[in-house]
Structures are given as structure tokens and as C-alpha cells.
C-alpha positions, 0 to 999 in steps of 0.5 A: 188857468181856467176856473173849473170847480166841477172839473176839480171835483170830478178829478178828486173823485178818482184821486183826492189826495193826488189832486190836492198834493200834486206839485208843479215841477217848475215852482213846486206849487200845489193846486191850492197855491196856483188857484190862490195866485190866480185869484180863483176863489171858488177853486180855493174853496173847493180845495180847502173843503177837500182838505188841501193844506194852507201851510204848504210852501212852494220853492220860493217859500210862499204859501197860498195865503202869501200868494193871495196877499202878494197879488191882492186877491181879497176874495181868496183871502176871505175863502182862506180866512176860515182856515185861520191861516192869515197869520201863518209865517213862511218858514223859508221867508220868515214873513207873514201874509201882511208883510208880503202885502205891504212889500208889494203895495197891496193897500186894500189887502193890507187894510183887510189883513189888519183886521186879523193881524196886528200891524206890529207883527215882526218877521222871523229869521228866514231858513231859505233864500231871502226875498230881499237880497240886499237885506240878507237874512234880516229879521224883526221887520214889521210891515212898515219896514217892508212898505218903506223899503219898497216905497209904497206911500199909500201902505206906509200912510195906512200903517202909520195910522194903525194902532201900536205902530212904532216908526222907530222900531229896529230890525234884529240883525242890523238895527234898521228902522223904516227910515233907513230902509226907505233910504235904501231905495231913495223913496223921498215921499216915504221919508217925508211921511216918516219924518212928519211922524218923528223928526228924531229918525233923522239922526237915528243910527243902525247897529253899525252907527250909520244914519239914513244919510249914510245909506242914501249916499251909499246908494247914490240917491242924490235927491234923497240926500238933498232932502235929508240935508234940508231937514237938518241931517248931520253931514259929518256924522260918523258910524262906528268905523269913523265913516261919514256919508262922504266916505260911503259915496266915494267908495260907491263911486257916486260923483254927483252925491260926492259933489253935493256933500262937498258943496254942503260942507262935508270935510274931504279930509275926514278920516275913518278909524283906520286913517282913510279919507274919502279920496282913499276909497275913490282910488281903491275902488277905481272911481276915476271921476270921483278921485279927480274931483276929490283931488281938487278938494282939500287933502293931505298929499304927503299923508296919502303918499306915505300910505303905500295902499293909496299909492298902489291904487293910484297907479292902478287907476292911472294905468286905466286912464292914460296916467292922468290921475297921477299927473293931476295928483302931482299938479294939485299938490302944494309943491308939485316938483317935490311931490313928483320926486318923492312919489317916483322913489316910492313907486320904484321901491314899491316895484321890488315888493309888488312883483305882479305889477312891478312893470307898471309901478316902474313906469309910474315911477319914471313918469313922476321922475319925468314930471319932476324934471319938466317942472323943475326946468319950468320953475327955473325958467321963471326963477333961479334954480338955486332958490328951488333947490335950496327950498326946504320941505316939511322935514326942513330938508333942502330940495337938492338933498331930497333929490339925492335921497330919492335917487332922482338921477334924471332930475339931477342930470338936468342942465339947470341943476348941473349948472347950479351944482357947478356954481356950488362946487366951485363956490367963489373960486374962479381959478383955472383947473391947473391952479386947483390941481396944483393946490391939491399937490400942495396939500399932499406935499406940504401938510401945513398948506392943507391945514391952512385951507381946511381949518377956519382961520378967517377965510372962506376957503374951508366952506368951498365944496371943492376945497372940502373935497380936496381936503378929504382926498388928501386925508385919505392919501395920508391914511394910505401912507400910514397903512403902507408904512405900518403894515406893508413897508415898515421903516423899522423891523417888524420883529421886536422884543417890545410892542410899544408902538413906534411913532408912525404906529401912533400916528396911524392910531390917531388917524383911525381914531379920528375917522371913527369919531367922524363916522360916529358923528356923521355916518357916511352914505353906504350906497355904491362904493360908500360901504368900503370906507367903513370896511377900511376903518373896521380892518384898521381897527382890527389891526390895532386890536390884534396889536393891543391883544398881543401886547397885553395877553399873549406870550412873546413867543407868539408875537411874530405870528400876531404881528404878521396877522396885524400887518395883513389886516393893514394890507387888506385895509390898504387894498380897499382904500385903493378901491375907495379912490374910485368913490372919490372919482365919482364926481368926474364925468369919465370915472364916475360912471365907471365907479358905478359900473364896477360896483354893479359888476361886483354884485354880478360876480357875487351872484355868480360865485354863489351859484358856482360854489353850489356846483363846486361843492357838489362835484368836490364831494363826488371827487372825494367819493371817487378816491375811495380805495377798493378791490375785489376780494380773493377767497383767502382775503375773506378768511382774514378780513375781520382781523385785518380791518379790526383796528381801522378808525373812523373815516379811514376810507376818506383819502381826500379831504373835502376842502382839498377837493373843493380847492382843486376844483375851484382853481380848475376853473382857471386852468390850474388843476388837471385830472391827475391832480384829483386822483390820490393814487397819482398824487402820492405815486403809489406803487400798487394802485388801490383802485381798478384801472377803469376808475380813471375813466370815471375821473375823466368823465366827472371832471369833464362834466364839471369843466363843461358846466363851470367854464362853458355854461357858468363863465359864459353866463357871468360874461353875459350878465356883466355885459348886460350890466355894462351896456345898461350903465354905458347907455346912461353914462351921461346921467350917471 
């Protein structure tokens, strides 16, 4: 813009107010602001004489005085001094011209403004967008704050030598002092000047408890961190949330700062108030380089694994870096094979809750399981597998039990583990298979042999796993015999005038009591078919309860019914006991996978029955509605209608009970029901039909649709589900 006072004066002769109040469309600046920004003092004087306002602000919040201070135009400031606007505060920015000059490093302008404005003047809360995005709507800042924030050493030195300046002055919102703001930008020379004035600034904190070291670490200023540490800054100082400078650097991902702090003595295990170490923040923010560095420093592996957020974040980082972080996390742990096994189970369980990343979590779990398998094989190659599998973790649980607890099938199926289990299974016995089978027969046929091998009588047979197994199997067979004798094929007549128990009923009671005591003291595994054992026990106790209730509370007239119910409980318990034999065969290489497959097929069947029940219920209610009797009325019927229907009770039009309809449709799936059996008129063979002939076609349509949905769609869906389950387990039969 060319300086031309005469042109401005000529324009003002035609439209003075228009000239001085005109606005630039881009920056919303007035002519006075443009002249002040360009340093045209004569134009500024002319506009001021004409009445131009010095308090008008442009779009950014600068007045003419602020623009002159920003660009260091001393002559313009002299021209504006007569307007008493040198102390004006911008409403949008909350800053005085002295603040602006200090921020932009205009030392001469600052010196000149200090003659009119005190160096301790503080900024006000801004109403518009802040000039400093990182500081937000901060207020209460002195010119020294802004000079330190922008790193203007000369201005800082000038302000420090001004009267009344306090280097420890804090801002309003966050409580920053000049040292804190200098650490934001990493201005080392400014920090040196401030510390030379007051060494106490080194340990000073803002409103959140953060020191200058926290701020410098957060912004990655490694040289600044070195200076602060060299001056004696407390390296493990914590803010109000328990964060150290190492936490700040790790969260921001500044690897060099993290290295410097660790080498200087920062504790990698230090945790925040929420129990998060520095490595946790590195994983949560996805900083792979920082994460891998901190993995090689001191950390609590098991505590981190218990934190589901860390485990999830570790998977996310690994997914983006070729699965290396998970591998390194396992390998640097105190017990890599134990860590891999437990981490695998954690990921598999987490995949059921985090549906968005379920596939990635399962892949991470498989990777950890494969690592555990490989590590165990390598360790067993240099030492005995038995020593590794017998080693205990922090909970004093053997590693073999850890593998079983965490369902590490791939690891357990490995050759070295199976060889050890085979040795453990047979113990010191070197008998041939036919001898062991003969011993099992002896257990069943001759109870004293069973008792002799089971009880501790000076021999070690009772501690051999295969002998224990045969003992449990024999006990189960005797339980089935007792259930059969009592409830299915009783020796004495069931109906009797005294419910004093027979000798075999007392034997069953003793047997069930022993099983109950064993279950209470040693709860069994409920996975797979393991829950059937508990059902057998509950049904047996229910049968005993019915017998006792009949003996104590019920009249003899009703004893036959209760004894019959008791026997049904025992019969159902016997049925489940037969199914439980599959659980005993789970150790066998042929029957074991079958037991697992049957368990999962039953789950598929339960899901199918739930869906089928919904359709059967809906169609059964429709069949009930179709059986309502009706016929068109004649004129004479209308005259006596109310009299004939006056005494009809509630639900009189319900001719087929919904439960009966449900039963018929359920058995229709197996071909046991026809269309005629769903029509009440045909079931009762009424002489005069209660419905028109065309209703029969409705029955056929509804019944046909039901059969299509239930048999063609749902049954085939069940077959597909079961086939998929069978093929999936058949492919893993060796592992199972």
C-alpha cells in the first residue's frame, strides 16, 4: 500500500465517515489498522485527526495499536500515543499491545511500551479464538509469560530487568509460570535466564501438579530435558494424577526422551493413580518403538496381562507391526512359556466380548498358543519336560494345570507333553494293556480287590493315576447298579405298607451321600460333559427327598404315586449316568473326540429347539384360532341369539387347548400328526360340522406352510449346523 496522505485527505473530503470506517472483506481491517500494520505513521496521524477509532478490532482481534506492536513500528506507536490507546486490551484476544510485542519478540517496541505500560499487566480471558492454540483460553498471563512461550531471549532479559516483574507469577486457568511456557517450546536459553533469577522454578508445579520436566517430556524436547535434569529436577516427580515425566514422554511417543529418562533413573514401573505404567500408555497410543524399548526395561508382566485394556492395545499395535510386539512381550517375560499360555487364553476370552476385533484377537490368541508350543518343545529339548510341567507359577499352580486351566490344547497335544502324560498316567506300572483290563474287571466283579487297590495300605497303587481312574469308573458302575436295583428293576415289590428303606435303598443313600461330600470338598470340572455328574447327583438326591417326604408328610393312600415319581428320578439319573460314561472315555484317542463332539452337537440341538419352539408356538395358536366354530346366521337365528348365548361361559369358543395344539405340531415334525388330527370336528366325529367346508383348505394351507418351515428349512438348518460342528472337531480330532 502506497503512503499518500494527500489522497486520504481528498477522499475524506467527499466521505469522511466512509473512509475511516471502511472494512477489508478478507481480514475485516479498517484503514487505520492497515496503515498501522504497514508502518505508515503519517497516514495514521491523518486518520486519527479525522476521528478514526483506535479501539476497533479486525477479524483476528487486533487493534491498530496491536498491529503496530506486532510489527515493531515505533513511529506509529508514537502517533497513537496521544490517543491513550497503548494500554488498550483486545476483547477477542484479551491481550494488550505489550503482550503482543513481547510474544513477537519486538524488543525495542517492548522497551518503548514499558514507559507507558507496567511490565506486570495481565491478560484477560479471550472472547474469541485464542492467539495461542496450545494454551487455549488461558488468561492472567504477563508479557514475560508470552516472551518465554515464544522463546525471545532479548525480550525475556529486558522484562526480567523491569520493575515489579515476578518470575513465579502463575496464569489463571492452568497455573503456568514463565518456566512452564518456555518448556512448551523447548527454549533452553530462556529457561537458563529464568532459573538464574529463581532456582525454585525448577520444582514449581502448575495447577495440575506438572513441573517443567513434565511439559518438556510431553513435547519431546530432549535437550531441554537434559538441562532440567542437569539442574536437579526431580525425575520421578508426580502430578496430581500420579503421572511422571516418563509417563508423559511415553504417551506422546518420544523415544529419545524415554531413553534419556530411563538412563537417568526414571522408574519404568511407576504407576499413575489409575494403576497405569509408562508401557501402558505406549501401547494405548500405538507407539511401537517406545513400547518395544520399555518391554526391555523393568515391568510387571502378570499385572499387565490382568489389565484387559493393555492386552487389547498390545494386540492392536502388534497387528500393525507384523505381530512383533506380542512376540517380544512374551520372550522378555520371566517365564515366556507360562506367559504365552495365559496370554493366549486371555485373547480368546476377550474375543467373545470385543466383537469388532474378534478375528484379530483370536489370531493373537493362536499366535501365543503356537509360541507356547514351540517354547515348550525347545525347553524340553534341553531339559526334561517333566521339570517344566511340574514348575509352579506365582499362585503355586503347576504349569500342566495352567495349560489345562487355559485350554491350551495345541500345547498339551504336543509330543513331549503327551509322552510325559503317558509316563504320569501309568506311573510305575509296566503292565501290559490286557493285565490292566483284567484288573478293571476284577475291581467290578470282586469289590475287595477294588478296595484293596484304592485304600492306602502300604502300597503305592492308590497314587497311580490309571488306578485312580479305574477306581472312579468302578464306583460309577456300582452307582448305576444301585440306581437300577432301586428304581428300575427292584428286587422287592415297589408298593408296600411301610416305607422303611430296604437294604439296597440304604446302600444307594450311603453312595449318594459320599458323592455329595466328595463334590462339596472337591468340586468337579463343569466343562463339556462334566456337568452331567452334578445332574446325576441332584436327581438321585431328589429321589431320596421324595421318598423321605412320602414317609414323613404324605398319607399312605398316595404312596404309590410318590414311589413311582421317586423311581422316575432314579431312572433319569441312571440315563444320565450312562451318558456320563462318555466323560470317562474322554482320555481314549477314539472315544475322546466323540465325547466332545456329542457335547457340542447337543448345544446345536438346544439352539435349534429354541428356534423351533418359537415357530411351533406361533403355528399352534393359529391352529387354535382355526378351530373356532362359526356359521352364517339365518333371520330366525337373530331373534333368539341373545337368549341362546346368555349362559355361555368364558373361553367357550376355545375348542382346542393351546398345549394340545403345541403337542400335535411338535410331533408333526416327526410325521406323527396329520391335518385331520388338528381339526376338532374330525377328531370328535361330529355329525354336523361346526365350520363351513372351505375352512378345511385353510387347515391344509397353514399345516403345509408349517411343515415346510419346520421340516424343510429348520431341520436342514440343524443338519447343516451339526455337520459343520462335526467336521470342525473331526479335523482337530488328534488334538482333542
